[in-house]
N, C-alpha and C positions, 0 to 999 in steps of 0.2 A: 768614793772608794770605801768598801766595807772590809773589815778585817775579821776573819773567822777565829773565834776563840777555840783553843784546844781544851778538851775535858770540861765541857760546859753542858748546859741544858738549853735546847734551842726551841724557838717558837715559829711555827709556820705562819704564812700570811693569813690563811683561813682561820687558824686558831686565834691570831691577833685580832681579827675582826670580831670574832665571837666573844672574846674576852672583853673588848671595849664595850660591846653591846650589853653584856652581863653586868659589867661594872656600872654602866649607865642605869640599867634597870634597878640595881641595888643602891643607887644614889651615892656611889663612892668614886665616880669617874673623875672628878676634879680634886680628889683628896690624894695628894702625893704620898701619904703615909701608907696607903694600901698597895699590896702586891699579891702575886699569885704564889701560893704555897703548894708545892708538890711533895709528896712523900710516898713511902712504901710501907705497907703494913702486912702482917701475916694474915693469910686467909685466901679465899677464892679457890676455885677448882684446880689451880696449878700451884698453889702454895703461897704466893705473894700477890698483893693487890695494890693498885695505884690509888692514891688519895689526892684530891685536888680541891682547893678552896681559896677564898680571899682571906687575907690576914693583914693586920697592921702592927703586929708585935713581933719583932725579931728576937731570937734567943741567942745566947752567947756563942754557941757552936754552929750556928746556921751558916750555910754556904749561899752566897748571894751572886746572882748573875743578871745580866740584862741582855736580851736578844730581841731584835726586831721591835725595839721600843717598849718591851714588856719586862718589868722587873720580876724575876723568879727567885724564890727562896726555898731551900730545902735543908733538912737537918743532915748532919754529916753521915750518919748511918744510911739514910735513904740515898744520899748522893752516890755512895759506893755502888748501888744498883742502877743509878740513873745517868752515869757518865756518858756523854755524847748522845743522849736520848732527845728526840724531837717530839714536842707536843703538837698534835695536829687536830683538825676538826673536820668532820664530814657530815653534811646534811643531805646526802644523796638518798637514793631509794632504800638503802639499808638503814638509814636513820641512826647511824652509829654514834654520833656525838663526838666528844673529845676522845682521842685515843693516843697512845704513846708508841712511837717507832723506836724500840729499844734494842740496840745492837748487842746488849749484854744478855738478853733473854735467850735461853736455850730452847724454850717452848712457851707458847701462849695458849690460852684456852680459846674456844670457839667464839666467845663473846668479846675477847680482846681486853677484858678487864682484869685478868690475872695472868701471872707469868711465873716461870721458874728459871733459875740460873744454873 
């Protein structure tokens, strides 16, 4: 039985597979100190852009989540934009890569890498 967290950041099954592959490629797959850091920064054609990276240093005001076996960390300011967002991955014909399904975004750009609230 799985319990869905309210007000969290979620990871799709396809994103989970790609994250595991990238962590393996980076040589940090078996290092439990590493996690996925997501954030929001100013910029992009819609005003705000997503930032995604591996990290192993948590900061005092970080918000920490675990979904689908993936530890996700974000700073408090970014979390306000990312509440209930799902990180997904597409390797289809469009070759989109990682993308965010963000219910807080009022509009997104055509490439899906920036958004506005």
